[in-house]
C-alpha positions as CSV (number, residue, x, y, z in Angstrom):
1,M,7.6,-18.3,17.0
2,Q,10.9,-17.1,15.7
3,A,11.6,-20.4,13.5
4,L,8.0,-19.2,12.0
5,V,9.1,-15.5,11.3
6,Q,12.3,-16.4,9.8
7,Q,10.5,-19.3,7.9
8,Y,7.3,-17.6,6.4
9,G,8.1,-14.0,7.0
10,Y,8.9,-13.1,3.3
11,L,6.0,-15.4,2.0
12,L,3.4,-13.1,4.4
13,I,4.8,-10.5,3.2
14,F,4.3,-10.5,-0.5
15,V,1.1,-12.2,0.4
16,V,-0.4,-9.4,1.8
17,T,1.3,-7.0,0.1
18,L,-0.8,-8.3,-3.4
19,F,-3.5,-6.3,-1.3
20,E,-2.3,-3.7,0.7
21,G,0.5,-3.7,2.9
22,E,1.9,-0.6,4.6
23,S,1.3,-2.1,8.5
24,V,2.8,-5.7,7.5
25,L,5.7,-3.9,5.9
26,I,6.6,-1.9,8.7
27,I,6.0,-4.3,10.8
28,A,8.7,-6.7,8.7
29,A,10.9,-4.0,9.0
30,I,11.0,-4.4,12.6
31,L,11.9,-7.8,12.6
32,A,13.9,-7.0,10.4
33,H,16.5,-4.5,12.7
34,Q,15.4,-6.9,15.1
35,G,17.7,-9.5,13.5
36,L,14.5,-12.2,12.9
37,L,14.1,-10.8,9.2
38,N,16.4,-9.1,6.4
39,I,15.6,-6.4,5.7
40,E,16.1,-6.0,1.9
41,L,14.8,-9.6,1.6
42,S,11.4,-8.1,2.9
43,V,11.6,-4.6,1.0
44,L,11.9,-6.9,-1.9
45,S,8.9,-8.9,-1.3
46,A,6.9,-6.5,-0.2
47,F,8.0,-4.7,-3.7
48,L,7.5,-7.7,-5.3
49,G,4.1,-8.5,-4.2
50,S,2.5,-4.8,-4.6
51,T,4.0,-4.9,-8.2
52,L,2.3,-8.0,-8.6
53,G,-1.1,-7.1,-7.3
54,D,-1.7,-4.1,-8.9
55,Q,-1.1,-5.2,-12.1
56,L,-3.1,-8.1,-12.0
57,F,-6.2,-5.9,-10.4
58,F,-5.2,-3.3,-13.6
59,H,-5.5,-6.2,-15.9
60,L,-8.6,-7.6,-14.1
61,A,-10.5,-4.6,-14.5
62,R,-9.1,-3.6,-18.1
63,Q,-10.7,-7.0,-19.3
64,E,-13.7,-7.3,-17.1
65,G,-14.9,-3.7,-16.7
66,Y,-17.1,-2.7,-14.5
67,E,-18.1,-6.5,-13.6
68,F,-14.9,-6.7,-12.0
69,A,-15.1,-3.8,-9.6
70,K,-18.3,-4.5,-8.8
71,K,-17.1,-8.3,-7.1
72,F,-15.4,-5.9,-4.2
73,K,-17.9,-3.4,-2.5
74,Y,-15.0,-1.5,-1.2
75,V,-13.5,-0.6,-4.3
76,F,-16.3,0.1,-6.3
77,D,-17.7,2.3,-3.8
78,A,-14.6,4.1,-4.0
79,L,-14.8,4.2,-7.6
80,P,-16.3,8.1,-8.2
81,R,-13.6,9.1,-5.9
82,A,-10.8,7.7,-7.6
83,E,-12.2,8.8,-11.1
84,R,-11.8,12.9,-10.0
85,M,-8.3,11.5,-8.8
86,V,-7.5,10.4,-13.0
87,K,-9.1,13.0,-14.2
88,K,-7.2,15.8,-11.8
89,H,-3.9,14.0,-12.1
90,G,-4.0,11.6,-15.0
91,T,-1.6,8.7,-15.4
92,Y,0.4,9.8,-13.1
93,V,-1.7,8.5,-10.5
94,V,-0.3,5.5,-9.9
95,L,3.0,6.9,-8.9
96,L,0.9,8.5,-5.6
97,A,-2.0,5.6,-5.8
98,R,0.4,3.6,-2.9
99,Y,0.5,6.5,-0.6
100,I,-3.6,7.3,-0.8
101,Y,-5.2,5.2,1.9
102,G,-8.2,3.7,0.9
103,L,-8.0,4.1,-2.5
104,R,-5.2,2.1,-4.1
105,T,-6.7,-0.5,-5.4
106,A,-9.7,1.8,-6.9
107,L,-7.2,4.1,-8.6
108,V,-5.7,1.3,-9.9
109,V,-8.9,-0.6,-11.2
110,M,-10.1,3.2,-12.4
111,C,-6.7,2.8,-14.6
112,G,-7.7,-0.5,-15.8
113,L,-11.0,0.9,-16.3
114,G,-9.6,3.8,-18.5
115,K,-7.5,1.3,-20.3
116,M,-4.7,3.2,-19.9
117,P,-1.9,1.8,-21.7
118,T,-0.6,-1.1,-20.5
119,A,3.1,-0.2,-21.1
120,K,2.9,2.7,-19.0
121,F,0.7,1.3,-16.4
122,T,3.9,-1.4,-15.5
123,V,6.6,1.3,-15.9
124,Y,4.5,3.4,-13.5
125,N,3.7,0.9,-11.4
126,I,7.1,-0.9,-11.0
127,I,8.8,2.8,-9.9
128,A,5.9,3.7,-7.4
129,A,6.3,0.0,-5.9
130,S,10.0,0.7,-5.8
131,F,9.5,4.1,-4.3
132,W,7.0,3.1,-1.5
133,A,8.5,-0.6,-0.5
134,V,11.8,1.3,0.4
135,S,10.4,4.1,2.1
136,Y,7.9,2.1,4.1
137,G,10.3,-0.6,4.8
138,F,13.3,1.7,6.0
139,L,10.9,3.7,7.8
140,G,9.5,1.1,10.0
141,Y,13.5,-0.2,10.4
142,F,14.4,3.0,11.3
143,F,11.2,4.4,13.3
144,S,12.2,0.8,15.2
145,E,15.9,1.8,15.8
146,A,14.6,5.3,17.8
147,I,12.2,3.7,19.4
148,G,14.4,0.9,21.3
149,S,17.0,3.1,21.8
150,V,15.0,5.6,23.3
151,A,12.3,3.3,25.5
152,G,15.2,0.4,25.8
153,L,12.5,-2.0,25.4
154,K,13.4,-6.0,24.7
155,K,12.5,-7.1,21.1
156,I,9.0,-8.6,22.3
157,E,8.1,-5.6,23.8
158,L,9.8,-3.3,20.5
159,V,7.2,-5.4,18.0
160,V,4.1,-5.1,20.5
161,A,4.8,-1.5,20.6
162,A,5.4,-0.4,17.3
163,A,2.6,-2.5,16.2
164,I,0.3,-0.8,17.9
165,A,1.8,2.3,17.1
166,V,1.6,1.2,13.4
167,V,-2.3,0.5,14.2
168,A,-3.0,3.5,15.8
169,V,-1.5,5.9,12.8
170,I,-3.5,3.6,10.6
171,Y,-6.6,4.0,12.6
172,W,-6.0,7.8,12.4
173,I,-5.1,8.4,8.7
174,V,-8.5,6.2,7.8
175,R,-10.8,7.9,10.4
176,N,-9.4,11.5,9.0
177,A,-9.4,10.5,5.1
178,N,-12.9,9.0,5.3
179,T,-14.3,12.1,7.6
180,R,-12.8,14.8,4.9
181,P,-15.4,15.1,1.7
182,I,-14.6,15.5,-1.2
183,A,-15.6,18.4,-3.4
184,D,-16.3,18.0,-7.2
185,K,-15.2,20.5,-9.3
186,P,-17.3,23.8,-10.1
187,K,-19.5,23.5,-13.4
188,Q,-18.6,25.8,-14.9
189,E,-21.4,28.3,-16.7
190,E,-22.3,28.0,-20.5
């Protein structure tokens, strides 16, 4: 198992972060703390996957329009919320997208549908992916250190406990994000 993690871990991080990846990056950081992966290479793999994935979705949405978005029900259903956020925050939404669980891809697609300039999207995407990969990667790394020192857990117990904690946090975020209504801007009287 350890050999598989060391041999394919970075590739797995890259592939998963093409779409989403907070949980896999945090788990990779925990494994890095245990010496099974390298934290810098884990963060780099996540940065590359995240950047490439968002660039791909942006360009496909830009070229194919709404037909592309319709291929992904979860993205298409989230477009109205994403559109409101893009209208409210403009191009800066690219910097925020990775931290808004459930809307990351929809926001990127909306930027493509809105024909955001490619150069601007690319620069913001690289900046956002850098901050995202470093923050989640090192959060997981230091989280692992804190749990290990407090609980005195062995390597495998620590990974399992951390994975359960990550899933619980993501579940809580998704549950709260999906139940919180998003208010439209009030219509102005004419």
